[in-house]
C-alpha atoms as a printed R data frame, in Angstrom:
   type eleno elety resid chain resno       x      y       z
1  ATOM     1    CA   MET     A     1   0.000  0.000   0.000
2  ATOM     2    CA   PRO     A     2   1.303  3.474  -0.819
3  ATOM     3    CA   ASN     A     3   2.344  5.749   2.026
4  ATOM     4    CA   ILE     A     4   0.873  9.231   2.385
5  ATOM     5    CA   GLU     A     5   3.796 11.662   2.453
6  ATOM     6    CA   GLN     A     6   3.831 14.802   4.628
7  ATOM     7    CA   GLN     A     7   3.380 17.078   1.591
8  ATOM     8    CA   GLU     A     8   0.235 15.155   0.639
9  ATOM     9    CA   VAL     A     9  -1.104 15.549   4.188
10 ATOM    10    CA   ILE     A    10  -0.656 19.319   3.942
11 ATOM    11    CA   GLN     A    11  -2.349 19.465   0.527
12 ATOM    12    CA   LEU     A    12  -5.271 17.307   1.681
13 ATOM    13    CA   GLN     A    13  -5.697 19.352   4.854
14 ATOM    14    CA   ASN     A    14  -5.704 22.619   2.885
15 ATOM    15    CA   TYR     A    15  -8.233 21.173   0.426
16 ATOM    16    CA   LEU     A    16 -10.586 20.002   3.192
17 ATOM    17    CA   ARG     A    17 -10.318 23.285   5.103
18 ATOM    18    CA   LYS     A    18 -11.204 25.242   1.974
19 ATOM    19    CA   THR     A    19 -13.983 22.834   0.929
20 ATOM    20    CA   PHE     A    20 -15.673 22.773   4.351
21 ATOM    21    CA   GLY     A    21 -14.868 26.370   5.278
22 ATOM    22    CA   THR     A    22 -13.108 25.745   8.569
23 ATOM    23    CA   ASP     A    23  -9.540 25.872   9.826
24 ATOM    24    CA   ARG     A    24 -10.512 23.557  12.683
25 ATOM    25    CA   LEU     A    25 -10.085 20.507  10.422
26 ATOM    26    CA   ARG     A    26  -6.708 18.843  10.743
27 ATOM    27    CA   LEU     A    27  -5.113 15.658   9.515
28 ATOM    28    CA   MET     A    28  -2.918 13.403  11.580
29 ATOM    29    CA   GLN     A    29  -0.738 10.650  10.181
30 ATOM    30    CA   ARG     A    30  -1.264  7.162  11.568
31 ATOM    31    CA   LYS     A    31   1.865  5.294  12.669
32 ATOM    32    CA   GLU     A    32   0.272  1.856  12.360
33 ATOM    33    CA   ALA     A    33  -1.165  2.566   8.889
34 ATOM    34    CA   PRO     A    34   1.067  4.829   6.770
35 ATOM    35    CA   ASP     A    35  -1.350  4.602   3.809
36 ATOM    36    CA   SER     A    36  -3.958  6.650   5.700
37 ATOM    37    CA   VAL     A    37  -4.508  9.730   7.871
38 ATOM    38    CA   GLU     A    38  -7.083 10.592  10.506
39 ATOM    39    CA   VAL     A    39  -9.388 13.582   9.991
40 ATOM    40    CA   LEU     A    40 -10.157 15.555  13.133
41 ATOM    41    CA   LEU     A    41 -12.379 18.545  13.869
42 ATOM    42    CA   GLY     A    42 -10.678 20.147  16.816
43 ATOM    43    CA   GLU     A    43  -9.973 17.108  18.974
44 ATOM    44    CA   GLU     A    44 -12.921 15.042  17.701
45 ATOM    45    CA   PHE     A    45 -12.208 12.156  15.335
46 ATOM    46    CA   LEU     A    46 -14.316 12.361  12.161
47 ATOM    47    CA   ALA     A    47 -12.940 10.048   9.494
48 ATOM    48    CA   VAL     A    48 -10.004  8.314   7.866
49 ATOM    49    CA   ILE     A    49  -8.550  9.120   4.447
50 ATOM    50    CA   TYR     A    50  -6.896  6.269   2.543
51 ATOM    51    CA   LYS     A    51  -4.508  6.699  -0.365
52 ATOM    52    CA   ASN     A    52  -5.262  4.572  -3.396
53 ATOM    53    CA   VAL     A    53  -2.977  4.208  -6.432
54 ATOM    54    CA   GLU     A    54  -4.285  2.243  -9.411
55 ATOM    55    CA   GLU     A    55  -2.960  2.230 -12.964
56 ATOM    56    CA   GLY     A    56  -0.751  5.240 -12.240
57 ATOM    57    CA   GLU     A    57  -3.589  7.405 -10.880
58 ATOM    58    CA   THR     A    58  -3.834  8.478  -7.247
59 ATOM    59    CA   SER     A    59  -7.056  9.059  -5.346
60 ATOM    60    CA   TYR     A    60  -7.883  9.635  -1.702
61 ATOM    61    CA   ASP     A    61 -10.900  7.876  -0.185
62 ATOM    62    CA   LEU     A    62 -12.657  9.501   2.785
63 ATOM    63    CA   ASN     A    63 -14.260  6.920   5.093
64 ATOM    64    CA   MET     A    64 -16.611  8.355   7.724
65 ATOM    65    CA   SER     A    65 -18.719  6.141   9.978
66 ATOM    66    CA   ILE     A    66 -21.846  7.637  11.544
67 ATOM    67    CA   LEU     A    67 -23.416  5.737  14.418
68 ATOM    68    CA   ASP     A    68 -27.196  5.600  14.711
69 ATOM    69    CA   ILE     A    69 -26.934  6.942  18.253
70 ATOM    70    CA   ASP     A    70 -25.229 10.059  16.857
71 ATOM    71    CA   LEU     A    71 -28.187 10.612  14.512
72 ATOM    72    CA   SER     A    72 -30.679 10.532  17.357
73 ATOM    73    CA   MET     A    73 -28.591 13.053  19.324
74 ATOM    74    CA   ALA     A    74 -28.577 15.429  16.329
75 ATOM    75    CA   GLY     A    75 -32.317 15.909  16.612
């Protein structure tokens, strides 16, 4: 699996901050899984981004799990 380099982390973080309109989003590299980074809003874990390279093209997959209990708390 391809590692996510520090420069990619910075680019992804800048992209997400611009897309979602908040500087509170930050990405943190994962020591146990160098092909992915954690997405946090402040200190709250939101999602994981995985790097995918196929046929010479790179994509980044955002995986966010939402628990049913979280939906009921949202009103």
